[in-house]
N, CA, C and O atoms as a printed pandas DataFrame, in Angstrom:
     atom_number atom_name residue_name chain_id  residue_number  x_coord  y_coord  z_coord
0              1         N          MET        A               1  -13.297   -1.426   -6.611
1              2        CA          MET        A               1  -12.209   -0.806   -7.334
2              3         C          MET        A               1  -10.966   -1.655   -7.134
3              4         O          MET        A               1  -10.905   -2.450   -6.196
4              5         N          ALA        A               2  -10.008   -1.503   -7.974
5              6        CA          ALA        A               2   -8.797   -2.311   -7.918
6              7         C          ALA        A               2   -7.564   -1.432   -7.803
7              8         O          ALA        A               2   -7.603   -0.230   -8.065
8              9         N          TYR        A               3   -6.478   -2.063   -7.406
9             10        CA          TYR        A               3   -5.176   -1.416   -7.327
10            11         C          TYR        A               3   -4.809   -0.820   -8.688
11            12         O          TYR        A               3   -5.021   -1.445   -9.727
12            13         N          THR        A               4   -4.261    0.387   -8.666
13            14        CA          THR        A               4   -3.788    1.060   -9.875
14            15         C          THR        A               4   -2.319    1.407   -9.671
15            16         O          THR        A               4   -1.978    2.191   -8.786
16            17         N          SER        A               5   -1.458    0.826  -10.484
17            18        CA          SER        A               5   -0.021    0.991  -10.278
18            19         C          SER        A               5    0.437    2.445  -10.370
19            20         O          SER        A               5    1.386    2.830   -9.687
20            21         N          SER        A               6   -0.208    3.248  -11.186
21            22        CA          SER        A               6    0.207    4.645  -11.327
22            23         C          SER        A               6   -0.125    5.474  -10.083
23            24         O          SER        A               6    0.333    6.610   -9.964
24            25         N          ASP        A               7   -0.907    4.929   -9.163
25            26        CA          ASP        A               7   -1.247    5.634   -7.929
26            27         C          ASP        A               7   -0.303    5.315   -6.776
27            28         O          ASP        A               7   -0.455    5.854   -5.680
28            29         N          LEU        A               8    0.681    4.432   -7.023
29            30        CA          LEU        A               8    1.678    4.068   -6.013
30            31         C          LEU        A               8    3.000    4.736   -6.375
31            32         O          LEU        A               8    3.488    4.590   -7.495
32            33         N          SER        A               9    3.575    5.468   -5.427
33            34        CA          SER        A               9    4.849    6.133   -5.700
34            35         C          SER        A               9    5.771    6.032   -4.492
35            36         O          SER        A               9    5.321    5.877   -3.357
36            37         N          VAL        A              10    7.061    6.122   -4.760
37            38        CA          VAL        A              10    8.081    6.064   -3.722
38            39         C          VAL        A              10    8.296    7.460   -3.149
39            40         O          VAL        A              10    8.518    8.421   -3.886
40            41         N          LEU        A              11    8.228    7.556   -1.833
41            42        CA          LEU        A              11    8.547    8.818   -1.162
42            43         C          LEU        A              11    9.995    8.829   -0.696
43            44         O          LEU        A              11   10.665    9.860   -0.751
44            45         N          ALA        A              12   10.477    7.671   -0.235
45            46        CA          ALA        A              12   11.857    7.573    0.245
46            47         C          ALA        A              12   12.311    6.121    0.175
47            48         O          ALA        A              12   11.521    5.193    0.347
48            49         N          TYR        A              13   13.605    5.950   -0.082
49            50        CA          TYR        A              13   14.187    4.619   -0.110
50            51         C          TYR        A              13   15.582    4.696    0.511
51            52         O          TYR        A              13   16.394    5.534    0.121
52            53         N          ALA        A              14   15.854    3.816    1.479
53            54        CA          ALA        A              14   17.173    3.760    2.103
54            55         C          ALA        A              14   17.318    2.448    2.850
55            56         O          ALA        A              14   16.363    1.953    3.449
56            57         N          ASN        A              15   18.514    1.890    2.811
57            58        CA          ASN        A              15   18.835    0.691    3.590
58            59         C          ASN        A              15   17.823   -0.436    3.412
59            60         O          ASN        A              15   17.403   -1.065    4.384
60            61         N          ASN        A              16   17.440   -0.683    2.171
61            62        CA          ASN        A              16   16.523   -1.777    1.843
62            63         C          ASN        A              16   15.115   -1.569    2.429
63            64         O          ASN        A              16   14.414   -2.537    2.721
64            65         N          PHE        A              17   14.715   -0.321    2.594
65            66        CA          PHE        A              17   13.392    0.045    3.113
66            67         C          PHE        A              17   12.795    1.094    2.182
67            68         O          PHE        A              17   13.495    1.993    1.717
68            69         N          THR        A              18   11.494    0.971    1.914
69            70        CA          THR        A              18   10.812    1.949    1.069
70            71         C          THR        A              18    9.600    2.515    1.788
71            72         O          THR        A              18    8.823    1.777    2.393
72            73         N          LEU        A              19    9.447    3.824    1.716
73            74        CA          LEU        A              19    8.257    4.522    2.182
74            75         C          LEU        A              19    7.456    4.868    0.942
75            76         O          LEU        A              19    7.926    5.601    0.072
76            77         N          TRP        A              20    6.254    4.340    0.865
77            78        CA          TRP        A              20    5.394    4.493   -0.307
78            79         C          TRP        A              20    4.259    5.466   -0.016
79            80         O          TRP        A              20    3.897    5.693    1.138
80            81         N          HIS        A              21    3.706    6.034   -1.083
81            82        CA          HIS        A              21    2.459    6.788   -1.007
82            83         C          HIS        A              21    1.498    6.174   -2.017
83            84         O          HIS        A              21    1.870    5.891   -3.156
84            85         N          TYR        A              22    0.256    5.973   -1.580
85            86        CA          TYR        A              22   -0.770    5.436   -2.468
86            87         C          TYR        A              22   -2.037    6.254   -2.288
87            88         O          TYR        A              22   -2.442    6.545   -1.163
88            89         N          THR        A              23   -2.657    6.622   -3.395
89            90        CA          THR        A              23   -3.908    7.368   -3.341
90            91         C          THR        A              23   -4.952    6.644   -4.177
91            92         O          THR        A              23   -4.649    6.131   -5.254
92            93         N          THR        A              24   -6.179    6.606   -3.678
93            94        CA          THR        A              24   -7.229    5.854   -4.365
94            95         C          THR        A              24   -8.616    6.336   -3.960
95            96         O          THR        A              24   -8.804    6.918   -2.892
96            97         N          ILE        A              25   -9.575    6.081   -4.832
97            98        CA          ILE        A              25  -10.971    6.350   -4.482
98            99         C          ILE        A              25  -11.565    5.181   -3.702
99           100         O          ILE        A              25  -12.679    5.280   -3.188
100          101         N          ASP        A              26  -10.826    4.069   -3.612
101          102        CA          ASP        A              26  -11.290    2.918   -2.830
102          103         C          ASP        A              26  -11.372    3.286   -1.356
103          104         O          ASP        A              26  -10.562    4.066   -0.857
104          105         N          ALA        A              27  -12.345    2.726   -0.670
105          106        CA          ALA        A              27  -12.490    2.979    0.758
106          107         C          ALA        A              27  -11.608    2.063    1.595
107          108         O          ALA        A              27  -11.219    2.424    2.706
108          109         N          ALA        A              28  -11.290    0.886    1.076
109          110        CA          ALA        A              28  -10.497   -0.072    1.850
110          111         C          ALA        A              28   -9.436   -0.705    0.961
111          112         O          ALA        A              28   -9.744   -1.279   -0.083
112          113         N          VAL        A              29   -8.192   -0.593    1.387
113          114        CA          VAL        A              29   -7.099   -1.201    0.636
114          115         C          VAL        A              29   -6.574   -2.451    1.328
115          116         O          VAL        A              29   -5.612   -3.063    0.862
116          117         N          THR        A              30   -7.196   -2.829    2.427
117          118        CA          THR        A              30   -6.732   -3.994    3.183
118          119         C          THR        A              30   -7.397   -5.295    2.741
119          120         O          THR        A              30   -7.132   -6.348    3.322
120          121         N          THR        A              31   -8.245   -5.241    1.738
121          122        CA          THR        A              31   -8.875   -6.467    1.265
122          123         C          THR        A              31   -7.820   -7.406    0.693
123          124         O          THR        A              31   -6.814   -6.967    0.136
124          125         N          ALA        A              32   -8.062   -8.690    0.838
125          126        CA          ALA        A              32   -7.105   -9.704    0.386
126          127         C          ALA        A              32   -6.751   -9.502   -1.079
127          128         O          ALA        A              32   -7.628   -9.354   -1.930
128          129         N          GLY        A              33   -5.463   -9.497   -1.357
129          130        CA          GLY        A              33   -4.993   -9.407   -2.727
130          131         C          GLY        A              33   -4.926   -8.017   -3.317
131          132         O          GLY        A              33   -4.573   -7.874   -4.488
132          133         N          TYR        A              34   -5.253   -6.981   -2.552
133          134        CA          TYR        A              34   -5.324   -5.640   -3.117
134          135         C          TYR        A              34   -4.000   -5.205   -3.758
135          136         O          TYR        A              34   -4.004   -4.677   -4.871
136          137         N          PHE        A              35   -2.876   -5.417   -3.079
137          138        CA          PHE        A              35   -1.575   -4.972   -3.588
138          139         C          PHE        A              35   -0.790   -6.086   -4.274
139          140         O          PHE        A              35    0.413   -5.937   -4.489
140          141         N          ASP        A              36   -1.434   -7.193   -4.622
141          142        CA          ASP        A              36   -0.723   -8.330   -5.226
142          143         C          ASP        A              36   -0.019   -7.982   -6.535
143          144         O          ASP        A              36    1.017   -8.571   -6.845
144          145         N          LYS        A              37   -0.550   -7.051   -7.299
145          146        CA          LYS        A              37    0.096   -6.672   -8.564
146          147         C          LYS        A              37    1.411   -5.938   -8.332
147          148         O          LYS        A              37    2.193   -5.769   -9.267
148          149         N          ALA        A              38    1.666   -5.503   -7.111
149          150        CA          ALA        A              38    2.915   -4.821   -6.765
150          151         C          ALA        A              38    3.864   -5.746   -6.004
151          152         O          ALA        A              38    4.807   -5.282   -5.364
152          153         N          VAL        A              39    3.615   -7.043   -6.074
153          154        CA          VAL        A              39    4.384   -8.020   -5.296
154          155         C          VAL        A              39    5.888   -7.946   -5.571
155          156         O          VAL        A              39    6.687   -8.257   -4.687
156          157         N          ASP        A              40    6.284   -7.544   -6.770
157          158        CA          ASP        A              40    7.705   -7.467   -7.112
158          159         C          ASP        A              40    8.388   -6.208   -6.586
159          160         O          ASP        A              40    9.614   -6.110   -6.629
160          161         N          MET        A              41    7.614   -5.246   -6.091
161          162        CA          MET        A              41    8.195   -3.991   -5.620
162          163         C          MET        A              41    8.125   -3.838   -4.104
163          164         O          MET        A              41    9.066   -3.353   -3.475
164          165         N          ILE        A              42    7.014   -4.251   -3.529
165          166        CA          ILE        A              42    6.752   -4.022   -2.107
166          167         C          ILE        A              42    7.361   -5.153   -1.280
167          168         O          ILE        A              42    7.200   -6.332   -1.596
168          169         N          ARG        A              43    8.074   -4.761   -0.198
169          170        CA          ARG        A              43    8.720   -5.750    0.665
170          171         C          ARG        A              43    8.164   -5.686    2.077
171          172         O          ARG        A              43    7.617   -4.669    2.504
172          173         N          VAL        A              44    8.314   -6.785    2.788
173          174        CA          VAL        A              44    7.899   -6.854    4.191
174          175         C          VAL        A              44    8.603   -5.736    4.964
175          176         O          VAL        A              44    9.793   -5.487    4.776
176          177         N          ASN        A              45    7.854   -5.079    5.823
177          178        CA          ASN        A              45    8.267   -3.959    6.673
178          179         C          ASN        A              45    8.313   -2.618    5.954
179          180         O          ASN        A              45    8.601   -1.607    6.595
180          181         N          ASP        A              46    8.041   -2.561    4.644
181          182        CA          ASP        A              46    7.860   -1.268    3.990
182          183         C          ASP        A              46    6.635   -0.591    4.599
183          184         O          ASP        A              46    5.747   -1.258    5.129
184          185         N          LEU        A              47    6.596    0.727    4.519
185          186        CA          LEU        A              47    5.438    1.494    4.982
186          187         C          LEU        A              47    4.726    2.120    3.794
187          188         O          LEU        A              47    5.359    2.564    2.836
188          189         N          ILE        A              48    3.396    2.150    3.870
189          190        CA          ILE        A              48    2.574    2.774    2.830
190          191         C          ILE        A              48    1.690    3.826    3.495
191          192         O          ILE        A              48    0.906    3.517    4.392
192          193         N          ILE        A              49    1.826    5.063    3.047
193          194        CA          ILE        A              49    0.894    6.110    3.461
194          195         C          ILE        A              49   -0.210    6.101    2.418
195          196         O          ILE        A              49    0.038    6.365    1.242
196          197         N          ALA        A              50   -1.422    5.799    2.844
197          198        CA          ALA        A              50   -2.527    5.675    1.897
198          199         C          ALA        A              50   -3.576    6.754    2.128
199          200         O          ALA        A              50   -4.104    6.913    3.229
200          201         N          ASN        A              51   -3.861    7.484    1.066
201          202        CA          ASN        A              51   -4.995    8.403    1.054
202          203         C          ASN        A              51   -6.121    7.647    0.367
203          204         O          ASN        A              51   -6.066    7.402   -0.838
204          205         N          VAL        A              52   -7.146    7.277    1.135
205          206        CA          VAL        A              52   -8.216    6.436    0.610
206          207         C          VAL        A              52   -9.538    7.189    0.544
207          208         O          VAL        A              52   -9.727    8.218    1.193
208          209         N          ASP        A              53  -10.436    6.648   -0.252
209          210        CA          ASP        A              53  -11.776    7.214   -0.431
210          211         C          ASP        A              53  -11.709    8.695   -0.797
211          212         O          ASP        A              53  -12.442    9.514   -0.242
212          213         N          THR        A              54  -10.829    9.027   -1.731
213          214        CA          THR        A              54  -10.595   10.428   -2.072
214          215         C          THR        A              54  -11.775   11.102   -2.759
215          216         O          THR        A              54  -11.799   12.327   -2.886
216          217         N          ASP        A              55  -12.750   10.319   -3.202
217          218        CA          ASP        A              55  -13.939   10.925   -3.803
218          219         C          ASP        A              55  -15.149   10.853   -2.876
219          220         O          ASP        A              55  -16.264   11.178   -3.284
220          221         N          GLY        A              56  -14.938   10.434   -1.647
221          222        CA          GLY        A              56  -16.028   10.313   -0.671
222          223         C          GLY        A              56  -15.659   11.016    0.617
223          224         O          GLY        A              56  -15.675   12.244    0.698
224          225         N          VAL        A              57  -15.322   10.217    1.633
225          226        CA          VAL        A              57  -14.874   10.744    2.917
226          227         C          VAL        A              57  -13.387   10.402    3.036
227          228         O          VAL        A              57  -13.038    9.336    3.541
228          229         N          PRO        A              58  -12.519   11.287    2.580
229          230        CA          PRO        A              58  -11.094   10.986    2.539
230          231         C          PRO        A              58  -10.509   10.685    3.917
231          232         O          PRO        A              58  -10.908   11.263    4.927
232          233         N          ALA        A              59   -9.556    9.769    3.920
233          234        CA          ALA        A              59   -8.844    9.418    5.146
234          235         C          ALA        A              59   -7.414    9.060    4.778
235          236         O          ALA        A              59   -7.139    8.596    3.671
236          237         N          THR        A              60   -6.519    9.281    5.710
237          238        CA          THR        A              60   -5.124    8.908    5.520
238          239         C          THR        A              60   -4.738    7.929    6.612
239          240         O          THR        A              60   -4.978    8.174    7.794
240          241         N          THR        A              61   -4.138    6.820    6.207
241          242        CA          THR        A              61   -3.723    5.785    7.143
242          243         C          THR        A              61   -2.334    5.297    6.769
243          244         O          THR        A              61   -1.999    5.187    5.590
244          245         N          PHE        A              62   -1.532    5.007    7.778
245          246        CA          PHE        A              62   -0.227    4.383    7.568
246          247         C          PHE        A              62   -0.412    2.880    7.650
247          248         O          PHE        A              62   -1.071    2.378    8.560
248          249         N          TYR        A              63    0.172    2.157    6.696
249          250        CA          TYR        A              63    0.125    0.687    6.690
250          251         C          TYR        A              63    1.537    0.143    6.654
251          252         O          TYR        A              63    2.434    0.741    6.060
252          253         N          VAL        A              64    1.724   -0.997    7.296
253          254        CA          VAL        A              64    2.988   -1.716    7.227
254          255         C          VAL        A              64    2.751   -2.982    6.414
255          256         O          VAL        A              64    1.708   -3.624    6.543
256          257         N          VAL        A              65    3.709   -3.333    5.586
257          258        CA          VAL        A              65    3.611   -4.567    4.807
258          259         C          VAL        A              65    3.999   -5.712    5.736
259          260         O          VAL        A              65    5.135   -5.789    6.202
260          261         N          THR        A              66    3.049   -6.592    5.996
261          262        CA          THR        A              66    3.278   -7.684    6.942
262          263         C          THR        A              66    3.632   -8.992    6.262
263          264         O          THR        A              66    4.119   -9.917    6.912
264          265         N          GLY        A              67    3.393   -9.081    4.965
265          266        CA          GLY        A              67    3.721  -10.312    4.269
266          267         C          GLY        A              67    3.885  -10.116    2.775
267          268         O          GLY        A              67    3.212   -9.290    2.158
268          269         N          ASN        A              68    4.789  -10.889    2.212
269          270        CA          ASN        A              68    4.988  -10.938    0.767
270          271         C          ASN        A              68    5.623  -12.291    0.479
271          272         O          ASN        A              68    6.811  -12.493    0.730
272          273         N          ASP        A              69    4.826  -13.218   -0.049
273          274        CA          ASP        A              69    5.324  -14.572   -0.311
274          275         C          ASP        A              69    5.710  -14.785   -1.776
275          276         O          ASP        A              69    5.910  -15.917   -2.216
276          277         N          GLY        A              70    5.811  -13.691   -2.518
277          278        CA          GLY        A              70    6.168  -13.778   -3.923
278          279         C          GLY        A              70    4.972  -13.811   -4.852
279          280         O          GLY        A              70    5.117  -13.657   -6.065
280          281         N          SER        A              71    3.784  -14.013   -4.284
281          282        CA          SER        A              71    2.575  -13.979   -5.110
282          283         C          SER        A              71    1.463  -13.139   -4.483
283          284         O          SER        A              71    0.530  -12.730   -5.173
284          285         N          SER        A              72    1.561  -12.883   -3.179
285          286        CA          SER        A              72    0.553  -12.045   -2.540
286          287         C          SER        A              72    1.200  -11.150   -1.484
287          288         O          SER        A              72    2.207  -11.497   -0.868
288          289         N          VAL        A              73    0.583   -9.991   -1.303
289          290        CA          VAL        A              73    1.055   -8.982   -0.351
290          291         C          VAL        A              73   -0.031   -8.774    0.681
291          292         O          VAL        A              73   -1.209   -8.674    0.338
292          293         N          THR        A              74    0.359   -8.709    1.955
293          294        CA          THR        A              74   -0.594   -8.387    3.005
294          295         C          THR        A              74   -0.098   -7.152    3.749
295          296         O          THR        A              74    1.104   -6.952    3.929
296          297         N          ILE        A              75   -1.049   -6.334    4.174
297          298        CA          ILE        A              75   -0.733   -5.115    4.907
298          299         C          ILE        A              75   -1.618   -5.038    6.141
299          300         O          ILE        A              75   -2.656   -5.694    6.223
300          301         N          ALA        A              76   -1.189   -4.227    7.094
301          302        CA          ALA        A              76   -1.981   -3.970    8.302
302          303         C          ALA        A              76   -1.779   -2.522    8.701
303          304         O          ALA        A              76   -0.736   -1.930    8.426
304          305         N          ALA        A              77   -2.776   -1.961    9.345
305          306        CA          ALA        A              77   -2.660   -0.587    9.818
306          307         C          ALA        A              77   -1.487   -0.504   10.802
307          308         O          ALA        A              77   -1.333   -1.350   11.683
308          309         N          TYR        A              78   -0.672    0.528   10.630
309          310        CA          TYR        A              78    0.489    0.740   11.495
310          311         C          TYR        A              78    0.018    1.402   12.769
311          312         O          TYR        A              78   -0.618    2.455   12.729
312          313         N          VAL        A              79    0.327    0.791   13.902
313          314        CA          VAL        A              79   -0.077    1.367   15.193
314          315         C          VAL        A              79    1.101    1.567   16.101
315          316         O          VAL        A              79    0.940    2.042   17.226
């Protein structure tokens, strides 16, 4: 499955920081290039609350945006 822009929404924005929510039937959103289509919106250190695998075994994970070089976005589980 691929990233769907309509499934990404802003929960809060302040001081150049955005808290995002993303929901998907995908089981893993950490695959390389998953959020690349949102490269113009998502910034390093933004947080994404992701509800994944919503049609299987749903899980919620917090992710931090660890990289955005203008063409690709990388995320990691927030710990």
